[in-house]
N, C-alpha and C positions, 0 to 999 in steps of 0.2 A: 317387429323391431329387430334389427340386426344385432349380432353380438358385439360388433365394433361400435355401433351407436350406443349400446348399453354401457360399454367400457368407457367411451368418451364422456357420456353423461355422468358416469360415476366419478371420473376424474374432475370434471367441472364442479360437481356437487361437493366433493371433498375439498376442493380448492376454495370454493365459496365459504364453506363452513370454517375452514382454517382462517380465512381473512376476518370473519366475524369474531372468532376467538381472539384475534389480535386487536380487536376494538375498531376495525374499519367500519365506517358508516354504511348503512344499508344502501344508500344511493350509490356509493362508490362500488360496492359489491355488484349491484345491478348493472352498472355501466361496464364493469369488467366482464360479467357474464354475457352481456350482449356481444362483446368483441369475441369471446370464446365461441359463441354460437356461429359467428361469421367465419371464424377459422374452420369450423366443422363444415360449413357450406363450401369453403374453398377446397377442403380435402375431398369432398364428394365430387366436385367439378373436375378435379385432377386425378381422381381414382387413387387417392392415397388412403391406405388402410389403417395406418398406425401413426399416432402423433409423436413428434419428437421436437427437440429444440431447433434442428435444421429445417423442419417443416414450418415452424413458426417464423424463422428468418425468411424463408421463401415467400410466405404469405405477406410479410411486411413489405418485401420488395415489390410484390405485385401491386401494392397500394401506392408506395412512394419510395424512391431510391435515394432521396436526398439525405445528407448527413443530419444527425439528430438536431443540432442547433438551428437548422433551417426549416424544421417541421413546424406546423401549426400546433397550437395546444391540443386540438382534437387528435391529430396524428400522433402526438407524443403519448396520448392516453392509450392509443392502440399498441404502441411499443411497450409501454409499461404493462399492459394487460398480458401480452404475449410473453414478456419476460417472467412475469409471475407464474403463468401456467407452465412454462418450461422449467423453471426452478422447482416448482412443486412436483411436477411429473418426474424429474430426475433426482431431486434431493429430499423430497418430503417436507420441504420448508421453502421460504423465499428469502432472497438476499435483498439488501438495501438497493435503492434506485441508483443506477450507474449512468452518469452523464459523461460521454466521451470528452476528453480534454480538448481545449482549443487547438486548432491546427488548420491545415489547408482543407477546403471543402472536399468531401469525398465524392467528387463528380466524375463522370466518364467511366469507361470500361475498367480502368485500373482502380478507380475509387470504389467501384462496386465489388471488385475482387478483394480489396482490402477489407471492406465492410463484412463480406461473407466470411473471409478468413478469420477475423477477430471474433465474430459472433459464433463461428463454429468452435473455436477454441473455448469460448466462454461456456457453451452448452455441453460440449463433449469432455473437456478437461477440467471443468469446475475451477477456473482460475480465480484469483482474488480480484477484488475491485481495483486495487492498485495496479496489478499486472494488466488488466484490461485497459485502464486509462493510459498507462505508459505505451501499450501496443498501438493504440490509436494515435497518440502523440508522436511517437517515433516514426510510424509509417506515413503520417501526414507530412513529415519533413521530406521523406523520399518522394511522395507524390508531388509536392510543391516543386521539387527539383525537376522531375520528369516533365511537368507541365511547362515550366520555364524554358526547357530545352526542346520542346516540341515532340517529346516522346509520349505519344498517346496510346501506344500499343506496346506491350512488353515483348512482343515478338521482334521489335526493332531494337531492343536493348542490347548493347555490346560492351566490351571491356573498356572502351574509351569513355563511355558514359559513366561507368562505375568508378573509374579513376577520378573523373571530374567531380563526381558526387562526394567521394571521400575527401578530396582536397578542399571542397567547399565547406567541410565541417570544422575547419580550423577555429572558428569562433566559439565552438562548444567546448565544455570541459572534457577532460579525458573520460570521465565516467559516462557523460552523455554520449560521446562519440562511440564508446564501446557498446552502450545500450542500443543506440540507433542501428549500428551495423549488425548487431545480434538479431534484432527484430527483422531487419531487411533480409538478412541471410535466411532466417527461418521462413519468411514469407515466400521468397523465391524458391526455396526447397519444396515448399508446399505446392506451389504452382507447377514445378517440374514433375513432381510425383503424380499430379493430377493431369499431366500432359497439356496444361494450358500454355507452357513454353517448352521448346525443344532443347534448350541449352541450360545446363546446370551451372549457374554462376557462383555457387557456394565456395568453390576452391579459390576463386579470385578474391572474394571478400574476406576469406579466412587468412589471406596472406598479409593483411594489414594488422600491425601490432602498435599499440600505444603504451608508452611507458607511463606508469602511474607514480606520481610524486606525493608523498604523504604531506598533508597540510597540518598546520598547528591547530589542534582541536579548539573549538569555541567552548567557553565555560563562563559561569557566573559565580561571583563571590558569595561567601556565606551570608553576608549582609543582604545581597540582592535576592538570594533564595528566601531569606526570612521575609523580606518585603513582598515577594511574590506570593508566598503562602498566606500572608496577612490580608491580601487583597482578593482572596477567594471567599465569596459570600456563602457561608455554610448554612444559611437560613432556608435555602431552597434545595430540592432534590438534586438539581444539576451541580450546585456548589459542593454538596456532600460527596458526590461521585468524583468530581474534578479534583477536590482536595486529596482524597485517598489515592487517586492515580498519580498525582504530582508527588506525593510522599513516597510512593513506591519507586519513582524515578530518582528522587533526590536523596532519600535515606538508604535505599538498597541498590540503586544503580540498575534497575531492571530496564531492559529494552522495551520500546513501545509495543512491539509485537507480542512480547511475553505478558505485558500488563493487560492489554485488551483481550488476550487469550486466557487469562487466569481463570481457573474454575474452582468450585467449592472443594473438590477433592484434593486440591493443591495446598489447602490450609490445614495443618495439623495443630489444632488449637491446644490440645492437651500437652503437647510437647513444645508449643510456641515456635513452630517451624513452618517454613514455606518450602515445599518440595515440588519441582516441576522439571520437565524436559524443555530446554531452550529451543525455540523454533529455528534460530539461525545455526547453532552449532550441533544441535541434536544431543547435547550432553545434559545429563541430569545435574541439577543444581539444588543445593540445600542452603537456605538462608534463615537467620533468626527472624521470627516475626516480632519485630520491635513493638513495645507497648503503644507507642504513638501511632504506628501504622495500623496495628490491630484495632485500636479504638476507632480510628477513622473508617476502617472497613465495616466494623459493626454498626457504626452510626449510619452509614449509607444503606446497609442491608435492612436495618430496622425502619428507617425513616425516609429513604430516598429511592430505593430500587423498585421498579415496576413489578407487578405480579407476573411471573413468567416461570415456565418449567425448564427453560434453558439452563445448562450447567455453568454458563459464564457468569462471573460476578458482576462485571460492569456491562451495562446495556445502554443502547440508544433509548432516549426517553420519548420518542415519537413512534407511533405505530408504523411498521411492525416493530415490536420490542426485540431487537436482535443485537448480535455482537457489534460493538463499536468498530469504527475503522480508524486507521492511523491518521487520516485526514481530519477526522473529528478531534483527535487529540491535538494535532497541530493547531487547529483553529482556536480551541478554547485556551490553549497555552499562550498563544499570541495575544489574545484578549486580556489575559491577566497581566502579562508583561507590560502592555500599554497602560493598563489601569494602575500598575505600581510605579509608572514613570521610569521604567528601566529601558535604557537605550540599547538597541540591538542592531543598529544599522550595519556595523562592521562585524557582527557575529551571527552565527547560525542561531535560530530561535525555535527549533523543534525539540521534541522530547529527548533526542539523543544528546543535546547540549546539557541537559540536566544530569545525564549519566556521566558526561565528561566533568561536570562540576563536582560530583562526588569523588571522582578519581583525583582531581586536583586538590580537593580538601584533604583527602587521605595522604597525598604526597606532602602537603604542607605540615601534616602531623608526623612526618617521617615514617610512615607506614611502609614496610618493605614491599618491593614490587611483586614478589610471588603472592603475597597476601592480597594485594589489590587485584591481581590477575584472578585469584580464586573468587573474590567477592563479585567481580564483574562477569565471571563465567567465560573468560576468554578461552578459546580453543588452544591458544599457544601463548606462553608468557611474552613472546616477542610482540604481540599485539599491544601489550601494555607499555612498551618502550616509548611509543609516540608521546605519552604524557610527560616525559622528561623534558620535552621542548618547552613546556610552559612552567616547569618548576625551576625558576631562576636560581633559587638558593642551592638546589642540588647541582645545577650546572656550574655554579661558582666554585663548588668544592672540587670539581673536576678540572678546573683551570690550571694550566702550567704557568710558572713564573716566566715573564718575558725577559730575555737576556738584556744586559745593559748595553749601552752604546759602544763600550770598549770590547764587546764580544765576550765578556766574562760573566759567569753566573755562579751561584752558590754551588753548582754541581761540579765546576772545574776550578773553583777558587780554593785550592788547597794550600 
């Protein structure tokens, strides 16, 4: 038996044991193992000596090059099996199942290049689920434009096409337009460096700038927050977890990324403190561990959290028991808002709106802006200024007296 076969068998054996430790059913492990054995057959036929994520991607393309949503249930099982093996080989763990967001079908030569590009990023750069999903979504917009304009080969792409593409993004928000152009620019740079195209289009796309206008933040009143919390069923493990996470957002103003990334080492129980480095600003933040918040976390840890060696406090409650995603947070928050009868049609309803709600409540209590900025962990106090737009009382104090019809006011009426 060759050394490589022993190495691959060892990888497969450890991956299977890892899945069983995460409470995967034996039948599921057997099905994944069958796929991994087929991957090894493919490697032998193509004289590939070492497995990697890119090898797994090429294997999948040898079976079916369609976009994920067009695959049969059996083909999706192959995708999942390869994703698990690639994650375990590169990270020593597996990430949650990733389904590419809806978009134009990734068909044709360009679609194949997009699929290969995003999957290479996933395997080599260890991007988050959210980044992978946005990459598929944004690049599918570009592919849809190309197909509609008869550009089926990127060697035919020119500046006129790019100008038309950018002009066609007017219906998107500024943030979406910037995101789409960034992904397209990175994709075309990748193709240029790989000599798939002979023209570097990055400079053209970099010339487009979009002015960003701050919107009035969405927020919920203290009464609505109270109703929201009352409608979380704490009699089950999910409810205990969700209640603690919502409290962290509404009472301490934590960002969703910091909540799902919170670890045991961040809680200093003896000092009643929460200390962590914010994912967005990279700044260290210390906040008081309020009794209400601390009790909710303890209740979850004792009676709701699955058994796991992971350092994260909040976990997904389905195997594999891994770190939650922001999309999970968005989903259950929307469910509780609906259950509480809170209307949100004209407002954002993600976890960030709860952070805005805390800022608004502090403003109503006439808390100074520097203190609010410190609580929210803003990199700059200027970031806090946007909340003045929703503090009507504070704005009224800034209002100037309107001159009378005669043109006189108290300032020149001496």
